[in-house]
C-alpha beads as a LAMMPS data file, in Angstrom:
LAMMPS data file: protein, C-alpha beads

352 atoms
351 bonds

1 atom types
1 bond types

-500.0 500.0 xlo xhi
-500.0 500.0 ylo yhi
-500.0 500.0 zlo zhi

Masses

1 110.0

Atoms # bond

1 1 1 340.100 -217.463 25.346
2 1 1 338.721 -218.993 22.262
3 1 1 340.288 -222.484 21.403
4 1 1 342.546 -220.668 18.760
5 1 1 343.755 -218.082 20.964
6 1 1 344.521 -220.577 23.989
7 1 1 346.208 -222.485 21.397
8 1 1 348.536 -219.617 19.839
9 1 1 348.921 -218.598 23.897
10 1 1 350.021 -222.368 24.775
11 1 1 352.091 -222.449 21.797
12 1 1 354.218 -219.120 22.820
13 1 1 354.762 -219.379 26.426
14 1 1 358.057 -220.638 27.323
15 1 1 358.498 -224.000 28.704
16 1 1 360.475 -226.764 29.803
17 1 1 359.912 -230.577 29.637
18 1 1 360.840 -232.579 32.402
19 1 1 359.158 -236.161 32.008
20 1 1 359.355 -237.295 28.139
21 1 1 360.260 -241.023 27.243
22 1 1 362.914 -241.053 24.474
23 1 1 361.440 -244.036 22.691
24 1 1 358.022 -242.349 23.340
25 1 1 358.489 -239.340 20.872
26 1 1 359.844 -241.630 17.727
27 1 1 358.334 -239.895 14.272
28 1 1 355.530 -242.760 12.870
29 1 1 357.621 -242.213 9.579
30 1 1 360.702 -242.651 11.631
31 1 1 359.640 -246.156 13.372
32 1 1 358.871 -247.193 10.077
33 1 1 362.159 -246.056 8.380
34 1 1 363.628 -248.310 11.828
35 1 1 361.566 -251.251 11.453
36 1 1 362.582 -251.661 7.279
37 1 1 365.809 -250.942 8.029
38 1 1 366.424 -253.487 10.450
39 1 1 363.999 -255.941 8.432
40 1 1 361.690 -256.225 11.923
41 1 1 359.075 -258.996 11.964
42 1 1 356.591 -256.346 12.727
43 1 1 353.455 -255.480 9.694
44 1 1 352.406 -252.047 8.702
45 1 1 349.189 -252.863 10.656
46 1 1 350.738 -253.437 13.772
47 1 1 352.826 -250.818 13.279
48 1 1 350.053 -248.552 12.658
49 1 1 348.558 -249.610 15.526
50 1 1 351.092 -247.972 17.982
51 1 1 349.901 -244.412 16.996
52 1 1 346.113 -245.462 17.234
53 1 1 344.894 -243.594 20.122
54 1 1 341.535 -244.841 20.961
55 1 1 339.181 -244.268 23.620
56 1 1 340.901 -246.918 25.780
57 1 1 344.449 -246.589 24.413
58 1 1 346.556 -249.438 24.702
59 1 1 350.401 -250.456 23.538
60 1 1 352.576 -247.894 24.815
61 1 1 354.829 -249.674 27.248
62 1 1 354.670 -252.596 23.857
63 1 1 355.912 -250.099 21.494
64 1 1 358.973 -249.234 23.676
65 1 1 359.475 -252.365 24.240
66 1 1 359.190 -253.332 20.136
67 1 1 361.786 -250.497 19.498
68 1 1 364.541 -251.837 21.620
69 1 1 364.354 -255.184 21.106
70 1 1 364.093 -254.529 16.729
71 1 1 364.495 -251.719 15.775
72 1 1 367.207 -249.502 17.675
73 1 1 370.447 -250.935 16.287
74 1 1 373.131 -248.075 16.005
75 1 1 374.081 -244.984 17.632
76 1 1 372.823 -243.370 14.748
77 1 1 369.443 -244.642 15.225
78 1 1 369.232 -243.134 18.652
79 1 1 370.889 -240.077 17.265
80 1 1 368.042 -239.351 14.806
81 1 1 365.359 -240.091 17.413
82 1 1 366.710 -237.892 19.683
83 1 1 367.232 -235.072 17.576
84 1 1 364.031 -235.562 16.165
85 1 1 362.390 -234.841 19.339
86 1 1 364.029 -232.129 20.302
87 1 1 363.607 -230.895 16.898
88 1 1 359.819 -230.918 18.011
89 1 1 360.156 -229.740 20.957
90 1 1 361.998 -227.000 20.089
91 1 1 358.769 -226.083 17.558
92 1 1 356.603 -225.581 20.522
93 1 1 359.222 -223.403 22.857
94 1 1 360.630 -225.718 24.532
95 1 1 363.521 -224.184 25.618
96 1 1 365.124 -226.923 28.351
97 1 1 363.992 -231.175 27.987
98 1 1 365.254 -233.328 30.547
99 1 1 364.317 -236.539 28.873
100 1 1 364.360 -240.693 30.134
101 1 1 366.776 -243.206 28.321
102 1 1 366.466 -246.713 29.296
103 1 1 370.327 -248.420 28.580
104 1 1 369.324 -251.516 30.316
105 1 1 367.027 -251.958 27.068
106 1 1 369.854 -250.476 24.637
107 1 1 372.535 -252.768 25.463
108 1 1 370.820 -255.908 26.608
109 1 1 367.379 -255.829 23.801
110 1 1 369.382 -253.568 21.212
111 1 1 372.857 -254.682 21.461
112 1 1 375.086 -251.635 21.629
113 1 1 377.793 -250.321 24.174
114 1 1 376.561 -248.134 26.686
115 1 1 379.232 -245.636 25.847
116 1 1 378.615 -245.999 22.269
117 1 1 374.703 -245.178 22.681
118 1 1 375.552 -242.204 25.185
119 1 1 378.157 -240.677 23.437
120 1 1 375.410 -240.332 20.149
121 1 1 372.525 -238.971 22.095
122 1 1 374.955 -236.486 23.326
123 1 1 375.754 -235.831 19.823
124 1 1 372.496 -235.236 19.190
125 1 1 371.608 -232.793 21.976
126 1 1 374.774 -230.420 21.223
127 1 1 373.605 -230.308 17.244
128 1 1 370.067 -229.861 18.432
129 1 1 371.567 -226.798 20.428
130 1 1 373.309 -225.980 17.699
131 1 1 370.230 -225.646 15.243
132 1 1 367.481 -224.795 17.180
133 1 1 368.605 -223.661 20.527
134 1 1 367.115 -225.935 23.059
135 1 1 369.153 -227.164 25.559
136 1 1 368.671 -231.032 26.238
137 1 1 369.742 -233.091 29.076
138 1 1 369.501 -236.940 29.755
139 1 1 368.101 -239.003 32.595
140 1 1 369.128 -242.607 32.176
141 1 1 365.897 -244.543 33.699
142 1 1 366.217 -247.778 35.628
143 1 1 363.778 -250.551 33.760
144 1 1 362.116 -251.284 37.051
145 1 1 360.649 -254.534 35.092
146 1 1 364.362 -255.894 35.039
147 1 1 366.396 -256.777 37.950
148 1 1 367.554 -254.578 40.635
149 1 1 371.442 -255.885 39.913
150 1 1 370.155 -254.287 36.606
151 1 1 369.536 -250.546 37.939
152 1 1 372.885 -251.090 39.456
153 1 1 375.059 -251.865 36.058
154 1 1 373.267 -249.082 35.065
155 1 1 374.428 -247.013 37.252
156 1 1 378.358 -248.276 36.803
157 1 1 377.694 -247.539 32.997
158 1 1 377.118 -243.743 34.107
159 1 1 379.777 -243.200 36.681
160 1 1 382.318 -245.023 34.212
161 1 1 381.349 -243.101 31.177
162 1 1 380.276 -240.089 32.853
163 1 1 379.156 -236.529 30.682
164 1 1 378.145 -233.401 31.353
165 1 1 374.814 -234.007 29.486
166 1 1 374.017 -236.845 31.966
167 1 1 372.581 -235.351 35.102
168 1 1 370.487 -237.761 37.400
169 1 1 368.739 -241.005 36.899
170 1 1 364.579 -241.907 36.768
171 1 1 363.010 -245.643 36.820
172 1 1 360.066 -246.445 34.148
173 1 1 358.129 -249.149 32.811
174 1 1 355.126 -251.036 34.666
175 1 1 354.900 -250.176 38.604
176 1 1 353.049 -252.901 39.036
177 1 1 354.310 -255.570 41.165
178 1 1 357.192 -253.564 41.223
179 1 1 357.724 -251.021 44.028
180 1 1 360.068 -248.426 44.374
181 1 1 362.058 -249.995 47.495
182 1 1 363.251 -252.907 45.037
183 1 1 365.887 -250.239 43.786
184 1 1 366.926 -248.160 47.028
185 1 1 370.802 -249.614 46.474
186 1 1 370.391 -248.150 43.069
187 1 1 369.248 -244.920 43.926
188 1 1 371.987 -244.583 46.939
189 1 1 374.647 -245.493 44.351
190 1 1 372.844 -242.680 41.854
191 1 1 373.239 -240.284 45.328
192 1 1 376.817 -240.999 45.971
193 1 1 378.448 -239.922 42.586
194 1 1 376.035 -236.618 42.903
195 1 1 373.152 -237.583 40.264
196 1 1 369.852 -236.091 40.708
197 1 1 366.744 -238.489 41.073
198 1 1 363.303 -238.368 40.063
199 1 1 361.030 -241.746 39.752
200 1 1 357.604 -242.933 38.705
201 1 1 355.299 -243.200 41.572
202 1 1 351.522 -243.614 42.381
203 1 1 350.952 -244.404 38.970
204 1 1 349.089 -247.427 37.174
205 1 1 346.608 -246.677 40.546
206 1 1 349.278 -247.698 42.481
207 1 1 349.126 -247.173 46.152
208 1 1 350.261 -243.752 47.378
209 1 1 352.485 -245.472 49.726
210 1 1 355.124 -246.091 46.743
211 1 1 354.854 -242.205 46.372
212 1 1 356.215 -242.253 50.057
213 1 1 358.641 -244.771 49.651
214 1 1 360.121 -242.669 46.595
215 1 1 360.688 -239.419 48.588
216 1 1 361.518 -241.387 52.334
217 1 1 363.773 -244.003 51.162
218 1 1 364.723 -243.356 47.417
219 1 1 365.218 -239.767 48.684
220 1 1 364.284 -237.984 45.230
221 1 1 364.318 -234.685 43.748
222 1 1 360.742 -234.818 42.181
223 1 1 358.161 -237.448 41.634
224 1 1 356.636 -238.291 38.067
225 1 1 352.633 -238.755 38.044
226 1 1 352.476 -239.517 41.426
227 1 1 348.250 -239.404 41.270
228 1 1 347.178 -241.523 43.991
229 1 1 348.692 -239.001 47.079
230 1 1 345.303 -237.483 46.361
231 1 1 344.421 -240.659 48.444
232 1 1 346.753 -239.498 51.507
233 1 1 345.729 -235.932 51.784
234 1 1 348.111 -235.634 55.028
235 1 1 351.046 -237.074 53.125
236 1 1 349.994 -234.563 50.474
237 1 1 350.228 -231.434 52.833
238 1 1 354.190 -233.000 53.688
239 1 1 354.806 -232.954 49.979
240 1 1 353.544 -229.552 49.634
241 1 1 355.569 -228.579 52.447
242 1 1 358.487 -229.855 51.211
243 1 1 358.399 -228.138 47.679
244 1 1 358.035 -231.535 45.860
245 1 1 357.212 -231.050 41.901
246 1 1 355.092 -233.495 40.508
247 1 1 355.535 -233.737 36.924
248 1 1 352.073 -234.564 35.501
249 1 1 351.238 -235.920 32.491
250 1 1 347.637 -234.774 31.038
251 1 1 347.010 -237.829 27.992
252 1 1 348.171 -240.374 30.968
253 1 1 346.363 -243.398 29.413
254 1 1 345.970 -245.374 32.853
255 1 1 343.039 -242.992 33.426
256 1 1 341.522 -242.939 30.134
257 1 1 340.940 -247.006 30.473
258 1 1 339.729 -246.600 33.764
259 1 1 337.423 -243.747 33.980
260 1 1 334.574 -242.926 31.954
261 1 1 334.632 -240.771 29.260
262 1 1 332.252 -238.491 30.684
263 1 1 333.980 -238.284 33.843
264 1 1 337.477 -238.832 32.969
265 1 1 338.659 -234.726 33.240
266 1 1 336.133 -233.930 36.120
267 1 1 337.636 -237.322 38.386
268 1 1 341.412 -237.233 37.022
269 1 1 343.371 -236.705 40.026
270 1 1 345.619 -234.100 38.526
271 1 1 342.340 -231.897 38.553
272 1 1 342.592 -232.060 42.442
273 1 1 346.267 -232.290 43.018
274 1 1 346.897 -228.653 43.327
275 1 1 344.220 -228.154 45.988
276 1 1 345.642 -229.990 48.222
277 1 1 348.643 -227.563 47.781
278 1 1 350.830 -230.132 45.177
279 1 1 353.094 -228.187 42.932
280 1 1 352.736 -229.676 39.456
281 1 1 353.925 -229.465 35.856
282 1 1 352.606 -230.531 32.691
283 1 1 354.689 -232.914 30.191
284 1 1 353.929 -234.974 27.413
285 1 1 355.071 -238.278 28.618
286 1 1 355.564 -240.121 25.313
287 1 1 354.033 -237.490 22.498
288 1 1 354.381 -239.382 19.623
289 1 1 352.209 -242.630 20.998
290 1 1 350.260 -240.137 23.128
291 1 1 349.114 -237.765 20.205
292 1 1 350.040 -234.464 21.865
293 1 1 352.785 -231.891 21.801
294 1 1 353.996 -229.606 24.577
295 1 1 351.555 -226.882 23.287
296 1 1 348.786 -229.628 23.625
297 1 1 349.856 -230.416 26.985
298 1 1 349.605 -227.384 28.344
299 1 1 346.581 -226.831 26.457
300 1 1 345.045 -229.273 27.980
301 1 1 345.380 -228.686 31.704
302 1 1 342.696 -225.028 30.687
303 1 1 340.247 -227.204 28.399
304 1 1 340.175 -230.650 30.589
305 1 1 341.262 -229.934 34.059
306 1 1 339.744 -225.991 34.279
307 1 1 343.050 -224.848 35.258
308 1 1 343.374 -220.664 34.529
309 1 1 346.406 -218.688 32.790
310 1 1 347.017 -217.781 36.239
311 1 1 347.593 -221.649 37.003
312 1 1 350.069 -222.169 33.965
313 1 1 351.994 -219.446 35.369
314 1 1 352.630 -221.024 38.158
315 1 1 352.816 -224.608 36.472
316 1 1 355.623 -223.353 34.634
317 1 1 357.743 -221.515 37.723
318 1 1 357.502 -225.187 39.144
319 1 1 359.249 -226.724 36.325
320 1 1 361.810 -224.432 36.754
321 1 1 362.122 -224.643 40.742
322 1 1 362.232 -228.408 39.835
323 1 1 365.089 -228.585 36.745
324 1 1 368.255 -230.077 37.596
325 1 1 369.821 -226.631 36.617
326 1 1 372.446 -224.301 38.800
327 1 1 371.164 -221.597 40.664
328 1 1 371.921 -218.950 38.804
329 1 1 370.674 -220.346 35.494
330 1 1 367.008 -220.909 37.178
331 1 1 366.987 -217.376 38.739
332 1 1 368.056 -215.827 35.069
333 1 1 365.463 -218.194 33.334
334 1 1 362.870 -217.468 35.956
335 1 1 362.979 -213.589 35.175
336 1 1 363.441 -214.642 31.245
337 1 1 360.268 -216.885 31.554
338 1 1 358.415 -214.532 33.284
339 1 1 358.487 -212.014 31.117
340 1 1 358.093 -214.040 28.136
341 1 1 354.955 -215.732 29.752
342 1 1 353.484 -212.153 30.604
343 1 1 353.939 -210.618 27.266
344 1 1 352.439 -213.876 25.355
345 1 1 349.503 -213.327 27.986
346 1 1 349.053 -209.584 27.247
347 1 1 348.929 -210.201 23.783
348 1 1 347.373 -213.192 23.015
349 1 1 344.624 -213.041 26.041
350 1 1 343.741 -209.836 27.451
351 1 1 340.359 -210.950 28.560
352 1 1 341.943 -213.409 31.010

Bonds

1 1 1 2
2 1 2 3
3 1 3 4
4 1 4 5
5 1 5 6
6 1 6 7
7 1 7 8
8 1 8 9
9 1 9 10
10 1 10 11
11 1 11 12
12 1 12 13
13 1 13 14
14 1 14 15
15 1 15 16
16 1 16 17
17 1 17 18
18 1 18 19
19 1 19 20
20 1 20 21
21 1 21 22
22 1 22 23
23 1 23 24
24 1 24 25
25 1 25 26
26 1 26 27
27 1 27 28
28 1 28 29
29 1 29 30
30 1 30 31
31 1 31 32
32 1 32 33
33 1 33 34
34 1 34 35
35 1 35 36
36 1 36 37
37 1 37 38
38 1 38 39
39 1 39 40
40 1 40 41
41 1 41 42
42 1 42 43
43 1 43 44
44 1 44 45
45 1 45 46
46 1 46 47
47 1 47 48
48 1 48 49
49 1 49 50
50 1 50 51
51 1 51 52
52 1 52 53
53 1 53 54
54 1 54 55
55 1 55 56
56 1 56 57
57 1 57 58
58 1 58 59
59 1 59 60
60 1 60 61
61 1 61 62
62 1 62 63
63 1 63 64
64 1 64 65
65 1 65 66
66 1 66 67
67 1 67 68
68 1 68 69
69 1 69 70
70 1 70 71
71 1 71 72
72 1 72 73
73 1 73 74
74 1 74 75
75 1 75 76
76 1 76 77
77 1 77 78
78 1 78 79
79 1 79 80
80 1 80 81
81 1 81 82
82 1 82 83
83 1 83 84
84 1 84 85
85 1 85 86
86 1 86 87
87 1 87 88
88 1 88 89
89 1 89 90
90 1 90 91
91 1 91 92
92 1 92 93
93 1 93 94
94 1 94 95
95 1 95 96
96 1 96 97
97 1 97 98
98 1 98 99
99 1 99 100
100 1 100 101
101 1 101 102
102 1 102 103
103 1 103 104
104 1 104 105
105 1 105 106
106 1 106 107
107 1 107 108
108 1 108 109
109 1 109 110
110 1 110 111
111 1 111 112
112 1 112 113
113 1 113 114
114 1 114 115
115 1 115 116
116 1 116 117
117 1 117 118
118 1 118 119
119 1 119 120
120 1 120 121
121 1 121 122
122 1 122 123
123 1 123 124
124 1 124 125
125 1 125 126
126 1 126 127
127 1 127 128
128 1 128 129
129 1 129 130
130 1 130 131
131 1 131 132
132 1 132 133
133 1 133 134
134 1 134 135
135 1 135 136
136 1 136 137
137 1 137 138
138 1 138 139
139 1 139 140
140 1 140 141
141 1 141 142
142 1 142 143
143 1 143 144
144 1 144 145
145 1 145 146
146 1 146 147
147 1 147 148
148 1 148 149
149 1 149 150
150 1 150 151
151 1 151 152
152 1 152 153
153 1 153 154
154 1 154 155
155 1 155 156
156 1 156 157
157 1 157 158
158 1 158 159
159 1 159 160
160 1 160 161
161 1 161 162
162 1 162 163
163 1 163 164
164 1 164 165
165 1 165 166
166 1 166 167
167 1 167 168
168 1 168 169
169 1 169 170
170 1 170 171
171 1 171 172
172 1 172 173
173 1 173 174
174 1 174 175
175 1 175 176
176 1 176 177
177 1 177 178
178 1 178 179
179 1 179 180
180 1 180 181
181 1 181 182
182 1 182 183
183 1 183 184
184 1 184 185
185 1 185 186
186 1 186 187
187 1 187 188
188 1 188 189
189 1 189 190
190 1 190 191
191 1 191 192
192 1 192 193
193 1 193 194
194 1 194 195
195 1 195 196
196 1 196 197
197 1 197 198
198 1 198 199
199 1 199 200
200 1 200 201
201 1 201 202
202 1 202 203
203 1 203 204
204 1 204 205
205 1 205 206
206 1 206 207
207 1 207 208
208 1 208 209
209 1 209 210
210 1 210 211
211 1 211 212
212 1 212 213
213 1 213 214
214 1 214 215
215 1 215 216
216 1 216 217
217 1 217 218
218 1 218 219
219 1 219 220
220 1 220 221
221 1 221 222
222 1 222 223
223 1 223 224
224 1 224 225
225 1 225 226
226 1 226 227
227 1 227 228
228 1 228 229
229 1 229 230
230 1 230 231
231 1 231 232
232 1 232 233
233 1 233 234
234 1 234 235
235 1 235 236
236 1 236 237
237 1 237 238
238 1 238 239
239 1 239 240
240 1 240 241
241 1 241 242
242 1 242 243
243 1 243 244
244 1 244 245
245 1 245 246
246 1 246 247
247 1 247 248
248 1 248 249
249 1 249 250
250 1 250 251
251 1 251 252
252 1 252 253
253 1 253 254
254 1 254 255
255 1 255 256
256 1 256 257
257 1 257 258
258 1 258 259
259 1 259 260
260 1 260 261
261 1 261 262
262 1 262 263
263 1 263 264
264 1 264 265
265 1 265 266
266 1 266 267
267 1 267 268
268 1 268 269
269 1 269 270
270 1 270 271
271 1 271 272
272 1 272 273
273 1 273 274
274 1 274 275
275 1 275 276
276 1 276 277
277 1 277 278
278 1 278 279
279 1 279 280
280 1 280 281
281 1 281 282
282 1 282 283
283 1 283 284
284 1 284 285
285 1 285 286
286 1 286 287
287 1 287 288
288 1 288 289
289 1 289 290
290 1 290 291
291 1 291 292
292 1 292 293
293 1 293 294
294 1 294 295
295 1 295 296
296 1 296 297
297 1 297 298
298 1 298 299
299 1 299 300
300 1 300 301
301 1 301 302
302 1 302 303
303 1 303 304
304 1 304 305
305 1 305 306
306 1 306 307
307 1 307 308
308 1 308 309
309 1 309 310
310 1 310 311
311 1 311 312
312 1 312 313
313 1 313 314
314 1 314 315
315 1 315 316
316 1 316 317
317 1 317 318
318 1 318 319
319 1 319 320
320 1 320 321
321 1 321 322
322 1 322 323
323 1 323 324
324 1 324 325
325 1 325 326
326 1 326 327
327 1 327 328
328 1 328 329
329 1 329 330
330 1 330 331
331 1 331 332
332 1 332 333
333 1 333 334
334 1 334 335
335 1 335 336
336 1 336 337
337 1 337 338
338 1 338 339
339 1 339 340
340 1 340 341
341 1 341 342
342 1 342 343
343 1 343 344
344 1 344 345
345 1 345 346
346 1 346 347
347 1 347 348
348 1 348 349
349 1 349 350
350 1 350 351
351 1 351 352
C-alpha cells in the first residue's frame, strides 16, 4: 500500500481514542492566546519550544505544568481546549473519545473550583457532540507527583459533583519513584462509587512490576502504556488471558529519547507486545505536542512497527472491547465499525 493510500485508509477507518491528555491537545495558536490573555511569564521562544519535536523530544510534562500554573484561568479556557480537541479528533473519524484531565492541577494551580471546571468540560463535550457528532467522556486523572491525600481529595470532588460524562479515573505524570501502590486507597474509593479505572504503568522504563501492581492491587480495567511488561513474558501471558487491553502510544517520547534512531522502530516494545498475546490499541497521548493525529498514530503502526491491515482491524476491536460503554452500545458499534473498516479496506487497499 502506497503511503498516500495508507494515510487515506487510516483517516477513514472508524476509531475510538482512549489515551489522550487534555492539556496535551492544546493547539499552538490556542497556547499563544492563553499565554497572552493570562500575561504568562513565557517568551515566544519558550512557548514555541514546547512544540518542537526533535530526535530526542523533551518538555511535554513541562508544557502541561506550565498550562496549569500560568495559562488556564477560567472555565471558558477549559471549554475551548476540550472543544477544540474533540473537533480535531472528529476530523479524523474518532467517534468516541475518553480523555484525561488533571483536576488537582486545575484546582490548586489554576485556582479554579472543581465543579466549575467540570461543568465547562461537560459543556464542551455536549457542544462537540452537537456540532461534530463525536461522543466524549471525561476521565479525571490522579496527579501521581502529588500526594495520596490529594488523590483522595480528587475522588471526593468527583463523588460530590458526579456527572454522567465522568466515567472513570486514571493516573498520570511521571511514574519515576511514584509506584502505583501509593494510590491504592484512592483507587479503592473510586471503585466503591462505581468509577472505572485505568493507570499509566510500565512507562518511562519503570519496572514491569508496576503493571502487575496496577492490575492486582489497583484492580484496573485496562493499562496505559505498559511497555515493560515485555520483560515478564509469563505475566504478559496472564494479562493476555485476562483480556487486559494496553493503550499504547506510537509517539511515546521515552523510547524516542533512549533508543538509537536506526533501532527505534525495531526495538520498541509496541512491536513485541502482540507477539506475547497482549491486546493493544494505539492512541495519540499528547497529539499537539507529539505532532501526531489519530490518523498518524494508526498509520505509524503499519509504517514503523510493521503491523498489517488485519492487525489494525484487531486493534480497533480491542479499543471497542475496553471502552467504557454499555454492552448494547458495544455490540452495535462493533457491527458498525467492522462494516465501515471493511468497506474502507475494500476501497483503499484492494491489494491487501
